[in-house]
C-alpha atoms as a printed R data frame, in Angstrom:
   type eleno elety resid chain resno       x      y       z
1  ATOM     1    CA   MET     A     1 150.327 74.111 122.180
2  ATOM     2    CA   ALA     A     2 148.966 71.955 119.450
3  ATOM     3    CA   MET     A     3 148.877 73.435 115.840
4  ATOM     4    CA   TYR     A     4 145.477 72.573 114.023
5  ATOM     5    CA   GLU     A     5 145.357 72.707 110.884
6  ATOM     6    CA   LYS     A     6 142.013 74.476 109.120
7  ATOM     7    CA   LYS     A     7 139.919 72.419 106.754
8  ATOM     8    CA   PRO     A     8 138.737 74.795 103.597
9  ATOM     9    CA   ILE     A     9 135.083 75.728 103.202
10 ATOM    10    CA   VAL     A    10 133.830 73.815 100.792
11 ATOM    11    CA   PHE     A    11 129.881 74.656  99.556
12 ATOM    12    CA   LYS     A    12 127.844 72.575  97.396
13 ATOM    13    CA   SER     A    13 125.254 73.854  95.193
14 ATOM    14    CA   PRO     A    14 122.353 72.537  94.295
15 ATOM    15    CA   ASP     A    15 121.740 70.818  90.952
16 ATOM    16    CA   LEU     A    16 118.579 73.371  89.596
17 ATOM    17    CA   THR     A    17 118.186 70.252  86.631
18 ATOM    18    CA   LYS     A    18 117.168 68.276  89.659
19 ATOM    19    CA   MET     A    19 114.587 70.807  91.009
20 ATOM    20    CA   GLN     A    20 111.725 72.433  89.361
21 ATOM    21    CA   VAL     A    21 110.792 76.648  89.254
22 ATOM    22    CA   VAL     A    22 107.581 77.756  91.215
23 ATOM    23    CA   VAL     A    23 107.868 81.667  89.433
24 ATOM    24    CA   ILE     A    24 106.329 83.918  92.551
25 ATOM    25    CA   ASP     A    25 106.173 87.379  90.480
26 ATOM    26    CA   HIS     A    26 108.098 88.480  87.383
27 ATOM    27    CA   LYS     A    27 110.581 89.221  89.174
28 ATOM    28    CA   THR     A    28 110.895 86.037  92.015
29 ATOM    29    CA   LYS     A    29 111.614 82.491  91.425
30 ATOM    30    CA   ILE     A    30 112.209 79.806  93.642
31 ATOM    31    CA   PHE     A    31 113.348 76.245  93.309
32 ATOM    32    CA   ILE     A    32 111.628 73.694  94.650
33 ATOM    33    CA   ALA     A    33 111.953 69.604  95.139
34 ATOM    34    CA   MET     A    34 110.813 67.916  92.017
35 ATOM    35    CA   GLY     A    35 107.176 66.009  93.198
36 ATOM    36    CA   ALA     A    36 106.681 68.421  96.059
37 ATOM    37    CA   ASP     A    37 103.280 71.168  96.014
38 ATOM    38    CA   PRO     A    38 104.215 73.842  93.534
39 ATOM    39    CA   VAL     A    39 100.649 76.071  94.987
40 ATOM    40    CA   ASP     A    40 101.845 75.369  98.473
41 ATOM    41    CA   ALA     A    41 105.507 76.306  98.502
42 ATOM    42    CA   LYS     A    42 104.832 79.834  96.569
43 ATOM    43    CA   ASN     A    43 102.054 80.386  99.276
44 ATOM    44    CA   ARG     A    44 104.472 79.233 102.212
45 ATOM    45    CA   TYR     A    45 106.886 81.726 100.602
46 ATOM    46    CA   LEU     A    46 104.400 84.153 100.528
47 ATOM    47    CA   ALA     A    47 103.075 83.893 104.338
48 ATOM    48    CA   ARG     A    48 107.089 84.275 105.472
49 ATOM    49    CA   SER     A    49 107.131 87.274 103.361
50 ATOM    50    CA   ILE     A    50 104.453 89.372 104.395
51 ATOM    51    CA   ILE     A    51 105.476 88.534 108.723
52 ATOM    52    CA   LYS     A    52 108.397 90.211 107.530
53 ATOM    53    CA   LYS     A    53 106.457 93.190 106.817
């Protein structure tokens, strides 16, 4: 029987200073890559939320 050593799971959160904020409504904000289209990101977010409902 071989013993395997478990590697710790390392989760690196994204650097929000390198991302731009898109305001969906007064309580929802999403972060997208710099240079990405904020209008397109907002439309995709809203389309997904409609599908979920």
